[in-house]
N, C-alpha and C positions, 0 to 999 in steps of 0.2 A: 442721123439730124437731129437740131437743136432745136429745142421747141421756148417759142419764145412767150414770156408774160403777155397779160393780157392787155393790157397798156403799159405796154414798156416806156421809159423814156428812151431820148436818143443815147444817149451814156452804155441805158440795159443794152439797143439794139447794137451797139456798135462792140459793147462787151461780147454778146452771145454770135454775133460772127468772125468776131476773131478767136472766138474757142472751138469754133467749128472750122476755121481755116487751120487753127495749129492740130487738133485733131488731125486732120486728113495727113500730118507729117508726124503724128504718131505722139505727140506733145499733151500732155495734160495741163492745160491751166491753171485748173484747181487745184491741184497737187504743188504747182509753182507757187500760187499765192498762197497755201497753208505752210511753205516751207519758207517763201522770205520773210511772213509772217512772224517768225520763231527765230531771225536773227535778227540781236537786240546790236545795235552799230554805238561805240562807248565814244559820245562827242568830247569835245574838248573845252575845258572851260575856260581857257585862258584867250580862244578867241573874242572874248567880251567884255577882255579887258587890257588888251595888247599884250596881255603876258607880264603886266602889272604886280599882281599879285596885292596882298593888304599889310606886307609885313613893312614894307617902305614904302608908302605910295606917291611919293616926290623921287624916288629912287629914280637911274637909268638902267635900263637893260644893259646885260654882262653876256659873255662868253661866245659871242659872234651873232646875238642876236638883237634885230632892229624888225619893229612893226611899222610900216610906210603909211601915213596918210595921220589925217586929222579929222577924219567925221564926227559930229558933235553924237553926244549922248551915252558914250562908252558908261559901262557900272563903274559905282565909284567906292561899293562897297558889296559885300558878301549877298546882304539882302535886296541888292536892287542885280546883281548876278545871278541871285539865284531867278527871282523876276525873269530875267530876261529868256535864263535858259526855259521858263515855266510855257513862255510864249511860244517859245522855237519848238520844243517838244509840240505843242498842241496843235503845230502845223507838218510835222512829219510823221508819217503812217506807222504805227509799231509802239513797242515799246523797249525804250531803247536805255544804257546805260550814261555816266557821267565819268569823265578821266579830268582826276584834279592831282592838282600841284601842291606841294607843300606851302610851297609861301601866299597861299589860298587858308591859312590857317586863323582861326579866328580868336585873337588871344585877350580879348575885354582890355584892348589899348594898351598891355603891358609887353612889355621887347620880352620875349623868348626868343633865343640862339635856338637854331636851329638841330643842334646836336641833343637837343633839350625840351625837342616837341615831344609830344603825348598824344594819345587817341580825344581826351580831353577837349583839345584845341581843335578839333572839329567835329563837335557833338553835334553842329548845328545843321552840318551837312549830313550827318547820320538820321536825324532826325528830320531832316526835307528829305532825302533818298527812301524813307521808311513809309513815307506818306506818300510819294509822287511813284514809290513800286519801280524806283531808279537801283541798277547795282552801280555799286562806284568801284575803279579803278585807281591807281597810285601812281606818283612819282616824284623822289628827292628831289630835289633844287640844287643843282652843282654849277650854279651859275649863281649874276648878279648880287656879289656881293663882295667885302672886302677880302675874305679868304680863298677866293677865285681871282682874284688882281692880278697876280704872277702868271695864270695862265696854264697852272697845272689842279686838280683837287687828288681826287683815287689817286692819279697817275705823278703827285709830285714828290721830289725828292727831298724836302722838306718834313720833316715825319709828325712836325704840330701840327703842320695845315692836313697835312695826309689822316691824323689820327682822326680830327676834328670831322672830314670829308665821311668816314668811314662811323663815325659816331652816328651822323648825320641819316647814312644810311639806314645802320641798322633800326636808328628810332623811328624811320620809314617803312621800314620791314613790319615792324610790330603794329602801326597805323594801317598798313593795311589789311594785316593777319585778323584785326578786329572788326575793320569794315565788313572783312569776306564774312566773319563769323553770326556779329550781328545781322546782317543783311542774309545771307542763308538761314541763318534757325526763324528771322520775320517772314519777308519773302521768297526762299527758296532759289532767289538768286545764284549765278555761278558765281565761281570762285574770285575773290579779290586781284588783280594783275599789275606787280607794282614794277615797274618798268625803268630801268636804270639808264642815263646817258649823261655823259660826261663831255666838256668842251676842250678838254687837255690838245693842246699841239702846238707847233712851232711856226711861227709865221715863215720862217725861212728854212732854208734850206740844216736839218741839224747833222753833230757830226756823229749823234749816238742815239739812234732806235730803237735799242733793245729796253736799255736799263728803265726806262719810261712806260714800256711794257711788264716787266718784271714787276715793278711796283704793283701796275695796273691789278694784275692778275693776285697779286698778296690780298692786297685791300679788298676784292670782288671776295677772295677767299674767306676774309676774316668776317665781311658783310654776309654769308652764309652759310656762315658756322652753325647758327642759330637755327634748327628742324622745325620750321612751322608745320601748319599741317595745310596736308595739299587738297583737302577738301576745300580750303578756307582761302588760300594763298597760293598764288603763282609768281616766281620770278620769270625776269622778263632782263636781258642788256639790248642795248641799241647804239650799231657802230656807226658810223659816218665817213666819207671819203676826205673831206677835208669843211675851214667855215671861215668867218670871217677873225681873221688876224692866228688863223692856224693852217694857211695854206699849201705847206708844206711838208706840215707832217701831222699826223692823228694820231694818238696812242691809242684810242678805243676806233680800229679801223674796223670795217665788215670782216676782213678774215683772221680778226684775232678773237671778236667776237664769235663769229661762227665756230671756229674752235672751240674757246671756251666756253658756250651752250652746250654741244655736246658731249665735252667732257666731264662737263660739272654737271650736266642735264636741267639746263632750265632753259626756258622759252629763249628766240630769238625774235629781235622785233625789226623788222625791215620797214625804213621809212621809205617811201618812192619819192623825197627830195635827196635821200641822201647819197644818192648815185653820182658818175654821171651822169651829165645831161641825156646822151642819147641810149642813157642806158635805163633800161626798164628790170621791175623787181618781180614782172609775174614770171618768164621762163627760171629765177630764182626760187620759186614754190616750192615744185615739183622735187629740186632739185634737194632741198634741205629738209624737205619731209622724210626723204630715206630715212635721214639719221636721226631725227628729232620728231618727237611724240607732238608739239605744236609750237604756232609760231605765233604772231602778234604783229598786225600789220598796222602802221601809222599811214596812212594814204593823206597823201597833200600831191600838191601840184607845181614842180619847181618850172622856173623859166630862166634859164640860162645858169641857174644856180640854184640851193637852195631857198628858194623866199618865199616856201609856203603859201602860195596863190590857193584861192578858193578852187577846188576841185569841181571839174566841171567832166558833163560827158563825152569824153573822150578817146582816143583808141589806147591810151594807154590803160584808161579805167575799166575799161571793157576786157581787155587783157587778160588783168588783174581777176576780175570776178570769174571770167570766163575759166582761166585756171583751177580755180580754188572749184568750181563745180565740176566741170570734167573730170579732176582727180579726187573727186568725192570728199574736198576735204573740209567740209561746211563746218562739222564739229571738233575740226582740229586748226582751225585759221579763227584767232579775233580780231575783228575789224575796229579799229581806231580811225580816228581823222584827224591830221596835224597839221594847219595853218592859223593866220590870222593874218587880217586884213583890215586895215584903219582906214581905208580909203573909202570905205563903203557902209551903207547900214549893216552891224557887226552882226545881227539878227539874221538880217539878211544871208549873211555870209554861209551864215550855219545851217538856216534851212536850205541856201540853193547844194549848198556841200551835201550834206547827207541825203537829201531827196536823189543828186545826184548818183553818187551811191548806192541807193536803193535802185535806180534805174537800171543801171549797168547790171548789177547780181539779177534782177527780174530777168533784161536781156538773156543773161546767160543760164539761168534758170529756164527758160523758154525754147531755147536752141535745140533740134531735133539731133540731140547728143547721140542716141544708139544708131539712126542712120548712117553719119558722122564716122562712127569708130567702124561701122560695117565695111563702108565702102572705104573708109581708108585700109581696113586689116585686109581688102581683099585687091587691096593695091590699084582703085579706081582711085587715082589723085585728080583727074580731069572730073568725076562725077562730088566728092570733098569738096573741089572749090566750089563748083557751081550750086553747092547747094548751103555751102558757108554763103555765097553772094547772095541767096536767093533769101535766106533767111536774116537776112538788113533789114528788107525791106517789108517784113510779116509787122500786121499792125499789134506792137505791142505798146502804144500809148492808149490804146483803148482796154489795155489788160491793166495797164498802172493807173488809170481813172478808176476800173473798178475798185483795184485794192483798196486806193485812197477812199472812194464811198465806203468799201466794205469797215477803214478804220475809221470815220468819221473826220476826216480831216478836209478842209478844202483842194482843189483841184483850177490848175490853171489861172488865170487872172485871179482866179478868188485869193488865192497866196497873197499873191503881191499886196492884193485892198488890204489885208488883215493887216500885211509890215506894215503901211503906210498910215492905217489907224492907228498902230500902236507908235509909233514913231512920233504920231503928232501928241497922241494924248500921252505918253511917257515919255520916250527920249529925245525929244522935241525940248522938254522942260528942263532937261538936266543942265548946268552950268559947266 
C-alpha cells in the first residue's frame, strides 16, 4: 500500500496512484526514474542555427543537406547558440551532452582551414561545457565546402581532395580526444564520441561501385591509425541509404560501415532517418550488438525521406527505446539526436524532441518486462499480447510529471510558456 503525503498536491496524488498501479505489475517506478536520470542524451548543436556553423555564416548548405523554413530568431554566433542551448537544457530534465560539428569553431575572425583545426578553436565551447557540466561529442564536417563540391570527400578518386578530408578527420579526432580528456578530468563525463559521416555518392547509377568503397576504407584506416585513449575518446562511423544528389549510390552504406565497424572495432552509428522510410532501426539494435561492443544512435524522424523532422512520441521512437531497455543495452547504446527544423521555434524543437525521447525511454523502463518475457518463454503469446496492450494505458504521464518535478523543470503548458517568454525577450529581437 502506498502511503500518501500529509498534504499532497494533485501531481503527488497522481504519482502515488501510478506507482501503486505499476507495483501491481511488479514495476518499480522509483528504479525507473533513477535509471532515466542517469541517461544523458546528446543534443545536436545544429538545430539552433540550421547547420550553418560559424566558418562562413553566409555559405550555403551542401552534401544533400537542407534546412526548411525561415522562422525568426536563429543563433547568429556561438554566444547566441550557447545561450539558446542553456535555455533548452533548463527545460529538459536531467543532465545532458552536446554534439558539436567542426564548423562551429571560433577562430577569432581568422580563416582556418578544416584540416588545420585544433582544440584551441573550441576553447570557449570547452569552458562552457565545464561550467554547465555537459559532456561533448564531436563530428568532422565533410560537407558545405568547395572541396566537397565534386560529390566525394573521403571516397574521392582525387588524391589531393582525399588527403584534405583525411587530415580534417584526423584533426577532429584529436580535438574530440582533448574534449574527452579535459571533461573527464573536470567532470567525470563519459568519453567523447567522434562520429564520421560523409555525403559521397552518385546521383545516377554508377558503372563502378567498388572503387570508391575501397578508397573510403583506406581513408578511414589512415584516419584511425593514431591510437587514442578509449577512456577519453571513441570513434563512430555512420552510413546512409541515399541523399539528395546521391540517390543511386552512397559509398558509405549501412552494409559498408557495419563491416568496417566490426572489423576495426569502432562504434556504428544508426541514424533513424538514414534507411528506407518503412525501415526502423529498432530491429537492428540487438543484431549489431551481438558483434559490436557499443553503438551510437542519431534519433531523428524522416517523412518520406531523410528529412530530419523533430522527434515525436510515435511507435518508431517507442520501439527504439523498448529495444534498448529489453535487451539491457543502456550502457552500450549512446543516444544522440539529429534533426533541424527551421519552420518552428528552434528552441522548442530541441525541447520537444529531447523530452519525447525521454518519455519514450521512461515508457520502456516502466514496461512489465519480467512478466512479458515469462509469458513469451512459456509460449503464452495471447497473454503476452494482452499485457503489451494493457501496458499502453498505464499512467506513465503521472510518473513523467513527477520526474520533471524532481529534476526542477516545468511540466505541461508551463514548458511552452517559458519558450514563449524566451522568444519574446531574446529570439524575437534578433534580426
